[in-house]
C-alpha positions, 0 to 999 in steps of 0.5 A, a space after each residue: 200892779 203898775 201901769 207898765 206891768 198891766 200893759 205888758 200882761 195885757 199885750 201878752 194875754 189879750 187872748 185871756 179876756 174871754 168876755 163877749 164883745 159886741 162889735 168888730 174893732 180895728 186899732 192903730 197903736 205904737 210907741 216912738 222912742 228917740 234919743 241922743 247918746 254918747 257911747 264909749 268903748 275901751 280897747 279890750 282884747 282882740 281875741 274874738 273870732 274873725 268876722 266878729 266886727 260885723 254887727 258892732 259899731 267899734 271893731 274888736 280891739 278898737 276904742 273910741 267915743 261916739 255921739 249918736 241919734 238913736 232909737 229904742 233905748 228905753 222902749 222898742 219902737 212899734 207901729 201896730 195894727 190889731 183887729 178883733 171880731 166877736 163871733 158870739 158864744 165866747 168866740 172871737 177872731 183877730 190879728 196883730 201886725 207890728 213893725 219897728 220903725 227906725 225913728 233915727 233914720 226912717 229905716 225898718 228894724 228886724 232886717 227890714 221886715 215891715 211886720 218884723 215884730 209880730 204878724 199873726 192871727 188868732 182864734 179865741 175860744 172859751 177855753 183859751 186862744 190859738 195863735 198862728 204866725 210870727 210871735 214872741 217866744 213864750 220865755 220872752 214874757 217871763 222877762 217882760 213881766 219881771 223887768 223894772 224897765 222896758 226890755 230895750 237898748 239899755 235894759 240889763 234884763 235882756 242879758 239872758 234873753 239874748 243868749 239866743 235870739 230865738 228866745 225873743 221872736 220866732 217865725 212860723 209859730 203855733 201857740 196856745 194861751 189860757 188864763 184862770 184867775 191870777 194864773 196864765 200859761 202858754 205853750 208853743 211850737 214852730 217847725 223852724 223858728 229862724 235857723 238858716 242853713 249856716 249860722 253866722 254874724 251875717 245879716 242884710 246884704 251880707 247874707 248869701 247861701 255861703 255865708 248864712 245868717 244870724 239866728 232869727 234873720 230875715 228868711 232864716 225861718 224857711 222850713 227845712 226839707 224832709 231830708 235836711 237834718 231830718 227836717 229838724 233845722 230850727 224846730 222849736 218849742 216853749 212854755 210859759 207859766 205865771 201868777 200875778 197878784 196885786 203886789 207881786 208876780 212870779 213867772 217861769 219860761 222854758 225854751 228849746 230849739 234845734 240847729 243841726 247846722 254849721 256855725 261860723 263859716 270862714 271859708 270852711 265851717 268850724 263846728 256844728 250845733 245840735 240843740 239849745 235849752 233855756 230856762 228863766 225864772 222871774 219875780 216882782 214884789 211891790 212894797 205898795 200898790 203902784 209904789 216902789 218895787 223890787 225885781 229879779 230874773 235868773 236865766 240859764 241856757 246851754 248849747 248842746 252837742 257841738 261837733 267839730 267838722 273835719 272838712 274833706 281835703 283840709 287839716 283836722 279842726 279841733 276845739 280845746 278840752 274834750 273837743 266839744 262846743 257846749 257853752 253853758 250861760 248863767 245870768 242873774 239880774 236884779 233891779 228896783 223901780 221907785 215912782 216919785 211924783 212925775 219921776 220914775 227912778 230905775 236901777 239894775 245890776 247883773 252878771 252873765 257868765 259862761 259856766 264852762 267854755 271860756 269862763 268869761 263873764 259880763 258885768 253891768 250896771 244901769 241907772 235911769 229916770 223917766 219924767 212923765 210930761 203927760 200920760 203918753 209922753 216921757 222924757 228919760 235919761 239912761 246911764 249904763 256901763 258893761 264890763 267884759 272879763 274875758 276868762 280863758 283864751 281858747 286857741 281854736 284851730 280853724 280852716 280859712 282860704 289860706 289854710 289852717 290857723 289858730 283863732 283865739 276866742 275869749 270873752 263873756 257871752 255878749 262878745 262871743 255870742 254876738 260874734 257867732 250870730 247866736 244873739 241879737 243886737 250887741 250891748 247898748 244898741 250896737 256899741 258891743 263889748 270887746 273881750 276884757 273891755 268896757 262899754 258905756 252909754 249916756 242918753 237923753 231921750 223922748 218917747 211917745 205912745 199912741 
């Protein structure tokens, strides 16, 4: 097993080290990744919903080239504190607090939350570990165990993961972890993992009671009242199962969450979502221990029971076809990792597509190289290209302050789900993809772990 995979599984399964510890420990750790990049975005089509530019560097339909100093391209920045106390008899207690500092401008990611990556306490027992607080979703670890890179800004293995932001991190989570031999398993539940009363692309200062916010945004995880959608808003659950051997690993993850809230407010709600299911299967095979490796992940997610909302005093709303909004997304990404001396070469290719809805798709290719200056410091470069194929153009009739009018929706999962507020950062740390457009990034960066 290579060093990167050991680190991922050690973080995910820290509960599984059941041996007794003789003292209390407190550790400061982290990773800082900063790069210079050049990004380019082609014009594409302007057929996205209103407000789609809220989270994008380039508005829909625009084109251009930009140079940036940016962060978290090969690994997400982390500043973490963890403590553990041995209680004897195979029992221990501890905590994990993690933030994501912006090394390009000194800001905090995760909507400015100081401990936005993780904030949880745990109790280890001879039979496993119970964790309480903001944590990674179990399905996240299926992607983390499978990728040849680091699930950061240029890693295509995130394509299925960000089909729904709550597949990455969740508020208010209770989880149970255990390990036996090469097997590891987890189960989780949250009363509200991060669904606000209205889901939209809004975040930060743009969030109000009338605009709502994207999935997983700050304050979106406030638990629903007993009368609000039956108290089901944001209710989430997950499973994770993995087997790890010296030269291969297999893992599977399952994710479920409920919505029961309006989505995409434009002076009047367009539709409502009921629930989401996601499933991931990943694998890694090493040709030799710490040698070349092959990687793959398959993910399928679906939003269910989208309902058109007819607003009092407004013209009827409509959606194409049978009138539902039940996008089904399928993603397959393959990759390879080749260590040669101090160099590590990385290649990935993948596709994420709507199996229904617009039938649009996103295609991507990523090439990278890491050069290890030391055990903790790496100089790296990444080149990645993403292409959107817009599929069908769907004329949705929506309500705005000016009255009813058609809103043309087209594109693959990256363009549409980012515009609706259902997924996290658009492609390549905010460059995004216009429907039927192309985006690319070329970066040179430095990262240091401590």
